[in-house]
C-alpha positions as CSV (number, residue, x, y, z in Angstrom):
1,M,35.9,16.1,12.4
2,T,37.8,13.4,10.7
3,T,38.5,13.8,7.1
4,T,39.2,9.9,6.7
5,A,36.7,7.1,6.2
6,L,37.1,3.4,6.6
7,I,35.6,1.4,3.3
8,V,34.8,-2.2,3.8
9,G,34.1,-3.9,0.5
10,D,32.3,-7.0,-0.5
11,L,32.5,-8.8,3.0
12,Q,29.2,-10.0,2.5
13,T,27.7,-13.4,4.1
14,G,27.7,-15.2,0.3
15,I,31.2,-14.3,-0.5
16,V,32.7,-14.7,3.1
17,D,30.9,-18.2,3.5
18,N,31.9,-19.5,0.3
19,Y,35.4,-18.2,-0.5
20,P,37.9,-19.2,2.1
21,F,40.3,-16.6,1.3
22,A,37.5,-13.8,2.3
23,A,36.8,-15.7,5.7
24,D,40.4,-15.1,6.4
25,V,39.9,-11.4,6.4
26,L,36.9,-11.3,8.7
27,P,38.8,-11.8,12.0
28,V,41.0,-9.0,11.0
29,M,38.0,-6.8,10.2
30,E,36.6,-7.6,13.5
31,R,39.5,-5.6,15.0
32,V,39.5,-2.8,12.3
33,V,35.9,-1.9,12.4
34,P,35.4,-1.3,15.9
35,A,38.8,0.6,16.2
36,A,37.6,3.0,13.3
37,R,34.3,3.4,15.2
38,A,35.9,4.1,18.4
39,S,38.1,7.0,16.8
40,G,35.2,8.5,15.0
41,I,36.2,7.3,11.6
42,P,32.9,6.7,9.5
43,V,32.8,3.2,8.3
44,I,31.0,2.8,4.9
45,F,30.1,-0.7,3.8
46,I,30.0,-1.9,0.1
47,R,28.0,-4.8,-1.1
48,F,27.9,-6.2,-4.5
49,G,24.9,-7.5,-6.0
50,L,23.1,-7.6,-9.4
51,R,19.3,-7.6,-10.3
52,A,17.8,-11.3,-10.3
53,S,16.5,-10.4,-13.9
54,G,19.9,-9.8,-15.4
55,L,18.8,-6.5,-16.7
56,D,22.4,-5.1,-15.4
57,V,24.3,-7.9,-17.0
58,G,26.0,-7.2,-20.1
59,A,25.9,-10.0,-22.7
60,G,29.8,-9.2,-23.5
61,N,30.8,-9.1,-19.9
62,Q,31.7,-12.5,-19.0
63,V,32.9,-11.9,-15.3
64,I,29.5,-10.2,-14.5
65,S,27.6,-13.0,-16.4
66,G,29.4,-15.6,-14.5
67,L,28.7,-14.1,-11.3
68,H,25.1,-13.5,-11.9
69,G,24.8,-17.3,-12.9
70,A,26.0,-18.5,-9.7
71,G,22.4,-18.8,-8.3
72,T,21.3,-16.2,-5.8
73,L,24.9,-15.6,-4.5
74,F,25.1,-12.2,-6.1
75,H,21.3,-11.3,-6.5
76,E,20.9,-8.2,-4.9
77,E,17.8,-9.3,-3.0
78,S,19.5,-12.2,-1.5
79,P,20.4,-12.3,2.2
80,E,23.8,-13.8,0.8
81,T,24.7,-10.1,-0.5
82,L,24.1,-8.5,3.3
83,V,27.3,-7.4,5.0
84,H,28.4,-10.5,7.2
85,P,26.8,-10.3,10.4
86,R,30.2,-10.5,12.3
87,I,30.9,-7.0,11.1
88,A,27.2,-5.8,10.4
89,P,26.8,-1.9,10.0
90,L,25.4,0.1,12.8
91,P,22.3,2.1,12.7
92,G,23.2,5.1,10.7
93,E,26.1,3.7,9.0
94,A,26.2,3.8,5.0
95,V,25.9,0.7,3.0
96,V,26.5,1.0,-0.9
97,L,25.2,-1.2,-3.3
98,K,27.5,-1.7,-6.2
99,R,27.1,-3.7,-9.4
100,R,30.6,-3.8,-10.7
101,A,34.1,-4.0,-9.1
102,S,34.7,-0.1,-8.2
103,A,32.8,1.0,-5.2
104,F,32.3,4.1,-7.2
105,A,31.1,2.9,-10.3
106,G,27.3,3.7,-10.5
107,T,27.0,4.6,-6.9
108,D,26.7,7.3,-4.6
109,L,30.0,7.0,-2.7
110,D,31.7,9.8,-4.0
111,L,28.5,12.0,-2.7
112,L,28.6,10.2,0.8
113,L,32.1,11.0,1.0
114,R,32.3,14.7,-0.1
115,A,29.2,15.4,2.0
116,Q,31.1,14.4,5.1
117,R,34.2,16.1,3.8
118,I,36.1,13.1,3.6
119,D,39.3,13.3,1.6
120,S,41.3,10.1,2.8
121,I,39.8,6.7,2.6
122,V,41.1,3.4,4.0
123,L,40.5,0.5,1.7
124,T,39.9,-3.1,3.0
125,G,38.0,-6.1,1.7
126,V,38.1,-8.7,-1.2
127,A,39.0,-9.1,-3.6
128,T,42.4,-7.3,-3.7
129,G,42.6,-7.9,-7.5
130,A,38.9,-6.8,-8.0
131,M,37.1,-4.3,-5.6
132,V,40.3,-3.1,-3.9
133,A,42.0,-2.3,-7.0
134,A,39.2,-1.0,-9.0
135,T,38.2,1.1,-6.0
136,L,41.8,2.3,-5.6
137,Y,42.2,3.5,-9.2
138,D,38.9,5.0,-9.2
139,A,39.5,7.0,-5.9
140,A,43.1,8.1,-6.9
141,D,41.3,9.7,-9.9
142,R,39.1,11.7,-7.6
143,D,41.9,12.9,-5.8
144,Y,41.3,11.0,-2.6
145,R,44.4,10.1,-0.2
146,L,44.6,6.3,-0.1
147,T,45.6,3.7,2.5
148,V,45.1,-0.1,1.9
149,L,45.4,-2.3,5.0
150,S,47.4,-5.3,3.5
151,D,45.9,-7.8,6.0
152,A,42.4,-6.5,5.8
153,C,42.3,-7.7,2.0
154,A,42.6,-10.9,0.3
155,D,42.6,-12.4,-3.1
156,G,41.7,-15.9,-4.4
157,E,45.1,-15.7,-5.9
158,P,47.6,-14.8,-3.2
159,D,50.5,-13.8,-5.4
160,V,48.0,-11.4,-7.2
161,H,47.3,-9.8,-3.7
162,D,51.1,-9.8,-2.7
163,F,52.1,-8.1,-6.2
164,L,49.3,-5.3,-5.7
165,V,49.9,-4.4,-2.0
166,S,53.7,-4.5,-2.4
167,R,54.3,-2.7,-6.1
168,V,51.3,-1.6,-7.5
169,F,49.4,0.1,-4.8
170,P,52.4,2.1,-3.6
171,A,53.4,3.0,-6.9
172,R,49.8,4.5,-7.4
173,G,50.4,6.7,-4.2
174,A,48.5,4.5,-1.7
175,D,50.2,3.9,1.8
176,V,50.0,0.2,2.6
177,L,49.9,-0.7,6.2
178,T,48.9,-3.6,8.4
179,S,45.7,-3.2,10.4
180,H,48.0,-3.4,13.6
181,E,50.1,-0.3,12.0
182,W,46.9,1.6,11.2
183,T,45.0,1.4,14.3
184,A,48.3,2.2,16.4
185,R,48.0,5.3,14.6
186,L,44.4,6.0,15.6
């Protein structure tokens, strides 16, 4: 039984189709997701969505307020918040809905991982400076072993991505590999 899970964060239709930096990650994920599946590694998809009513949007949170105000792009019922069809979850694969940057904040991700005796996670997704970083910090605080696939993450600000994957994530104990390096080890 594997003790590793692949986390695919925020690669949802509305983000991939509207943010070119996110679209660039999709071809990489089209190789990584099948490789993980073929190796028996559980794939857990994370999607971001807010209630259309705005009940989960704090007045003082400018980032979340801005996302909520972007039309239906980030409203949980919108098809735009579904995992992009090119890497769609298979029946039985977990999809976790989150409402903040970290995939752990207010979700059952930790429960899913612990129930499967997962102690190591491989992080992918967008944006590196938001979902990936927030989830990495949260996972480290929960004692998970961490790997980040540098080319399976992206940020609207490439210098932020580069700084995080080259300096910050390794300093926080994460292994940073390319997707080719990781899949070669499977």
